[in-house]
C-alpha positions in Angstrom: 180.1 31.8 -1.9 182.0 35.0 -1.0 180.8 36.5 -4.1 177.2 35.2 -3.6 177.4 36.8 -0.2 178.6 40.0 -1.5 175.7 40.3 -4.0 173.3 39.5 -1.3 174.6 42.2 1.0 174.2 44.6 -1.9 170.6 43.6 -2.4 169.9 43.8 1.1 171.5 47.2 1.5 169.6 48.5 -1.5 166.3 47.1 0.0 167.0 48.8 3.2 168.0 52.1 1.7 164.6 52.1 -0.1 162.8 51.3 3.1 164.6 54.1 4.9 163.6 56.6 2.3 160.0 55.4 2.3 159.9 55.8 6.1 161.4 59.3 5.8 158.8 60.4 3.2 156.0 59.0 5.5 157.1 61.3 8.3 157.0 64.5 6.1 154.3 66.7 7.2 151.2 66.9 4.8 151.1 69.8 2.5 149.1 72.8 3.5 145.5 73.0 2.3 144.6 74.9 -1.1 142.9 78.3 -0.4 140.2 78.3 -3.1 139.1 81.8 -2.2 138.2 84.5 0.3 135.8 87.2 0.4 137.1 90.2 2.4 133.7 92.1 2.0 131.4 90.0 4.1 131.1 89.6 7.9 130.2 86.0 8.5 127.5 85.8 11.2 126.7 82.1 10.1 128.0 80.0 7.2 126.7 76.9 5.6 128.4 74.5 3.0 126.5 72.2 1.0 127.3 68.5 1.6 128.7 68.1 -1.9 131.0 71.1 -1.2 130.1 73.0 -4.3 127.8 75.8 -2.8 128.2 78.1 0.1 125.7 80.4 1.9 126.7 83.1 4.2 124.6 85.1 6.7 126.0 88.6 7.4 125.2 91.8 9.1 127.0 95.2 9.0 125.7 98.4 10.2 122.2 97.2 10.7 122.0 95.9 7.1 121.8 92.1 6.7 122.7 90.1 3.6 122.4 86.5 2.5 125.2 85.7 0.0 125.4 82.6 -2.1 128.7 81.3 -3.7 129.8 78.6 -6.0 133.0 76.8 -5.0 135.0 78.2 -8.0 134.5 82.0 -7.2 134.5 84.5 -4.5 132.0 86.5 -6.3 128.4 85.7 -5.1 126.1 84.2 -7.5 123.4 86.3 -5.8 122.9 88.5 -2.8 119.8 89.4 -1.0 119.9 92.5 1.3 117.5 93.5 3.9 117.3 96.2 6.8 117.5 93.3 9.3 120.1 91.3 10.8 120.6 87.8 9.5 121.9 85.5 12.1 121.7 82.0 10.8 121.8 80.2 7.6 121.1 76.7 6.1 121.6 74.9 2.8 120.5 71.7 1.2 122.9 68.8 0.4 123.4 70.0 -3.3 122.9 73.6 -2.7 119.5 73.7 -4.4 117.8 75.4 -1.4 118.8 77.9 1.1 117.1 79.2 4.4 118.1 82.2 6.5 116.8 83.5 9.7 116.6 87.0 11.4 117.3 87.7 15.2 116.1 91.2 15.2 113.7 91.1 18.2 110.6 91.1 17.8 110.7 90.5 14.1 112.4 86.9 14.1 111.5 85.5 10.7 112.8 82.5 8.5 113.4 83.4 4.6 113.6 80.4 2.0 114.8 80.4 -1.5 114.4 77.3 -3.7 116.4 76.6 -7.0 119.1 78.7 -5.4 121.7 77.5 -7.8 119.8 79.0 -10.6 119.4 82.5 -9.1 121.3 85.6 -9.8 121.3 89.2 -8.9 119.3 90.2 -5.9 116.5 87.6 -5.7 114.0 87.9 -3.0 112.9 84.7 -1.0 110.2 82.5 -2.2 108.6 82.6 1.1 108.9 84.4 4.4 107.6 82.8 7.6 105.2 84.8 9.9 106.6 86.8 12.6 108.1 84.3 15.2 108.4 87.1 17.9 111.9 86.1 19.0 115.5 85.9 17.8 116.8 83.0 15.6 120.3 82.9 16.4 123.2 80.8 15.1 122.9 77.1 15.6 119.1 77.4 15.6 118.4 76.8 11.9 118.6 73.5 10.0 117.3 72.0 6.8 117.0 68.5 5.6 119.2 67.3 2.7 116.5 67.5 0.0 115.6 71.1 1.2 111.9 70.2 1.8 112.0 70.4 5.7 113.1 73.4 7.7 113.4 73.6 11.6 114.3 76.8 13.6 114.6 77.6 17.3 114.8 80.6 19.4 116.5 81.9 22.4 112.8 82.5 23.3 110.8 79.3 24.2 110.0 77.8 20.9 110.8 75.3 18.2 109.5 75.8 14.7 109.0 73.4 11.8 108.0 73.6 8.1 107.1 70.6 6.2 107.0 70.8 2.4 109.1 73.9 2.3 109.7 73.7 -1.4 106.0 74.0 -2.1 105.4 77.2 0.0 105.2 80.7 -1.2 104.4 84.1 -0.1 104.8 86.0 3.3 103.7 85.2 6.8 103.9 81.5 6.2 102.6 79.5 9.3 104.7 76.6 10.9 103.5 73.1 10.5 104.1 72.5 14.0 105.9 74.1 17.0 106.8 73.6 20.6 106.6 75.9 23.4 109.3 75.0 25.9 112.2 76.5 27.7 114.7 78.8 25.8 116.3 76.8 23.1 120.2 77.1 22.4 120.6 74.8 19.4 118.8 72.4 16.9 119.8 69.6 14.6 117.8 67.7 12.0 118.3 64.2 10.7 119.2 64.0 7.0 115.5 63.2 5.8 114.0 65.8 8.2 112.1 63.2 10.3 113.9 63.5 13.5 114.6 66.8 15.5 116.7 67.4 18.5 117.3 70.6 20.5 119.2 71.7 23.3 117.7 73.9 26.0 119.0 76.6 28.4 117.5 74.7 31.4 119.8 71.6 31.0 117.6 69.4 28.8 117.7 67.7 25.3 114.5 67.3 23.6 113.8 65.0 20.8 110.9 64.3 18.2 110.5 61.5 15.8 108.2 61.3 12.7 108.7 65.1 12.6 107.5 65.2 8.9 104.0 64.1 9.6 103.5 66.2 12.9 101.2 69.1 13.0 99.6 71.7 15.4 100.7 74.0 18.0 102.8 73.0 21.1 103.6 69.4 19.9 105.5 67.9 22.9 108.7 66.0 22.2 108.8 62.2 22.4 111.4 62.4 25.0 113.2 65.2 26.9 116.1 64.0 28.9 117.2 65.9 32.1 120.7 64.1 32.0 122.6 67.1 30.9 124.3 68.9 34.0 124.1 72.4 32.5 122.9 74.7 29.7 123.0 72.7 26.4 125.2 74.9 24.1 125.2 72.5 21.0 123.4 69.4 19.8 124.2 66.9 17.0 122.0 64.1 15.5 123.1 61.1 13.2 121.7 61.0 9.6 119.3 58.2 10.6 118.1 60.2 13.9 119.1 57.2 16.2 122.1 58.8 17.9 122.2 62.1 19.6 125.1 64.2 21.2 125.0 67.3 23.4 127.6 69.5 24.7 126.9 71.7 27.8 128.5 74.8 28.9 129.8 77.4 29.6 130.1 77.6 33.4 130.8 74.5 35.8 130.1 70.7 35.9 130.2 70.5 32.0 130.3 67.5 29.8 129.5 65.9 26.6 126.3 63.6 26.6 125.4 60.9 24.2 122.2 58.8 23.7 122.0 55.6 21.6 119.0 54.1 20.2 117.3 57.5 20.2 114.3 56.4 18.2 113.3 54.0 21.0 113.6 56.2 24.0 110.8 57.8 25.8 110.0 59.9 28.9 113.3 61.2 30.7 115.8 58.7 29.3 119.3 58.9 30.9 122.3 59.4 28.7 124.1 56.3 27.4 127.5 57.9 28.1 128.9 61.2 29.1 132.3 62.7 29.6 133.8 65.8 31.3 133.6 67.7 34.6 134.4 71.4 34.7 135.2 71.4 31.0 133.5 74.4 29.3 132.4 72.8 26.1 131.4 75.0 23.3 130.6 72.7 20.3 129.9 69.3 19.2 129.4 67.3 15.9 129.2 63.7 14.8 129.7 61.5 11.8 126.6 60.4 9.7 126.3 57.2 11.4 126.7 58.5 14.9 130.0 56.4 15.6 132.4 59.4 15.9 132.0 62.4 17.9 134.0 65.6 18.2 133.7 68.4 20.7 135.5 71.6 21.3 136.1 73.2 24.6 137.6 76.4 26.0 135.3 78.8 27.8 133.6 80.6 24.9 132.0 82.9 27.3 134.3 83.0 30.3 138.1 83.1 30.8 140.0 80.0 31.6 139.0 76.5 31.1 140.4 73.6 29.1 141.2 74.7 25.4 141.0 71.3 23.7 139.4 69.1 20.7 138.0 65.8 22.0 137.3 62.9 19.9 135.4 59.7 20.6 135.6 56.7 18.2 133.3 53.8 18.4 130.8 56.2 20.1 127.7 53.9 19.6 129.2 51.1 21.7 130.5 53.2 24.6 128.8 53.3 28.1 129.5 55.0 31.4 132.1 57.8 31.3 134.6 56.8 28.7 137.7 58.7 28.0 138.2 60.4 24.6 139.9 58.4 22.1 142.4 61.3 21.7 142.5 65.0 22.9 144.4 67.8 21.2 145.3 70.9 23.4 144.9 74.3 21.8 146.4 77.6 22.9 143.0 79.4 23.0 139.2 78.4 23.2 137.9 76.2 20.5 134.7 77.9 19.3 133.6 75.4 16.7 134.2 71.9 15.4 133.1 69.9 12.2 133.5 66.3 11.0 133.0 64.6 7.7 130.4 62.0 7.2 132.7 59.1 7.6 134.3 60.4 10.7 137.8 60.3 9.1 138.6 64.0 8.9 137.5 66.9 11.3 138.4 70.4 11.8 138.4 72.9 14.8 138.9 76.6 15.0 140.1 78.6 18.1 139.5 82.3 18.8 140.5 85.0 19.3 144.1 84.1 18.4 143.5 82.6 14.9 144.3 79.0 14.2 142.2 76.5 12.0 143.0 72.8 12.8 142.6 69.8 10.4 142.8 66.2 11.9 142.3 62.8 10.9 140.5 60.3 13.2 143.8 59.0 14.6 144.2 62.5 16.2 147.1 63.4 13.8 147.3 67.1 13.0 147.3 67.1 9.2 147.7 70.7 8.9 147.0 74.1 10.5 146.5 77.6 9.4 147.6 80.4 11.7 146.3 83.2 9.8 142.5 83.0 10.2 140.7 84.6 13.2 137.6 82.3 12.7 134.8 81.0 14.8 132.6 79.1 12.6 133.1 76.0 10.4 131.2 74.0 7.8 132.6 70.9 6.3 131.5 68.9 3.0 130.4 65.4 3.6 133.6 64.0 2.1 135.7 66.2 4.1 137.4 67.6 0.9 136.0 71.2 1.3 136.2 73.4 4.4 134.4 76.8 5.0 135.6 79.2 7.7 133.8 82.2 8.8 135.3 85.1 10.9 133.4 87.5 13.2 136.0 90.4 13.6 138.1 90.1 10.2 135.3 90.3 7.8 136.2 87.4 5.6 134.7 84.1 4.5 137.3 81.5 3.5 136.8 78.3 1.4 139.6 75.6 1.4 140.3 72.3 -0.5 141.5 70.2 2.5 143.6 67.8 0.3 141.6 64.9 2.0 138.5 63.1 1.3 136.4 59.9 2.0 133.2 58.8 0.3 130.1 60.4 1.8 127.2 58.3 3.4 125.4 56.4 0.8 128.3 56.4 -1.7 130.1 53.1 -2.5 133.7 53.4 -1.5 136.1 53.0 -4.6 138.2 49.9 -4.9 140.6 49.8 -2.0 138.2 51.7 0.3 140.0 55.0 0.6 140.2 58.1 -1.6 143.7 59.1 -2.0 144.1 62.5 -2.9 147.4 64.2 -4.1 148.5 65.4 -0.9 147.7 62.3 1.3 148.3 59.3 -1.0 152.2 59.1 -0.4 151.7 59.4 3.3 149.3 56.7 3.5 151.1 54.1 1.2 154.8 54.8 2.2 154.7 53.0 5.6 153.3 49.9 3.9 156.0 50.1 1.2 158.7 50.3 4.0 157.3 47.2 5.7 157.0 45.3 2.4 160.6 46.1 1.7 161.9 45.0 5.0 159.8 41.8 4.8 161.3 41.2 1.3 164.8 41.6 2.7 164.2 39.3 5.5 162.8 36.7 3.0 165.9 36.9 1.0 168.3 36.4 3.9 166.2 33.4 5.1 166.1 31.9 1.7 169.9 32.4 1.0 170.9 30.7 4.4 168.7 27.6 3.6 170.5 27.4 0.2 173.9 27.6 1.9 172.9 24.9 4.4 171.7 22.6 1.6 
């Protein structure tokens, strides 16, 4: 029996050694991301990454000369560049990079420019169409496009929302809007994936919402609802892919918060928010997962000194009510200027400024990696989270990263097992389970051997 016990001890020690190694490996920090490329020749006023992560559009301006630059994931050399004597302030791209829109904020000559078949263009192509003079600046966060590129929405810091249906069929100059709205000054706009639902945030503390946007027409089309729940100027908005969930961030002065509306399609009049969070938190940005169930927001006094410099995350957002605490909060050293989340809500990024750090988290709030060499203020992420674009305002560079992590996009069937394991995260995910399995196996051996001895 002594020999049997000695053999058992050796087996158990071996199993626990494997368990210890597995647990040690699981605590090793994730590998840094792969920098695919950077372009130091462009000032990124706005940046837009296609949902599939394969194409990138940049709006830039330098010395009064504006550019729209269009890249492929594989190269920092643009496939094409359009240059004009105006300042491009915002840019949007379709899900697969087939279409691009860019807007100008040179008052009083605000216009939207549109390129179709963008992936096939080269050289210095002019736009397929340009809108009429919108008589107001179209700034960052004031331009969006449906996934198929056929619907475009813009807003101004002036009192207007502009919408173009059948964008891929238009051509020429001075193209009129399909419909528009004259309201208070607009700060941000977001569009559902099919282009049928529009949400905007205003400087007078309201969020306005349109449904059936693709079939609307006319001048001054009133929203289906306009909520006065926000407590201050709405600085950013987000809408779920199906248009049924809306989030807004208010800032940057006092009594500030994140607001959320569930069941947006069925609301009317002046509906109260479903939930909100924050007081005296100078929020700067907000984003949500494709299903509206995960919300991320950044704070930090983008326009004023002081404030809480943090990233906030709410999981299960669709079922929350009242004033729920965030699922987690990550404090940063400097103001968070932008946030971005992938479709599934599994991976998200934030960037603080002026001191340079890009942060990348999972939905549990774990910091998977950070890059402290990028002075960025704008982000765009692919739908799977595997590609991240970062734009910089002062250091004239655009960056494109392979994050090392991905989860299937909305509408894609998950692989067997449910999670995409990339080279950098696979071991970290499976080793805790390996450790548990080894411990369980060791315990089972001890119990079995003890029973044998009693017998």
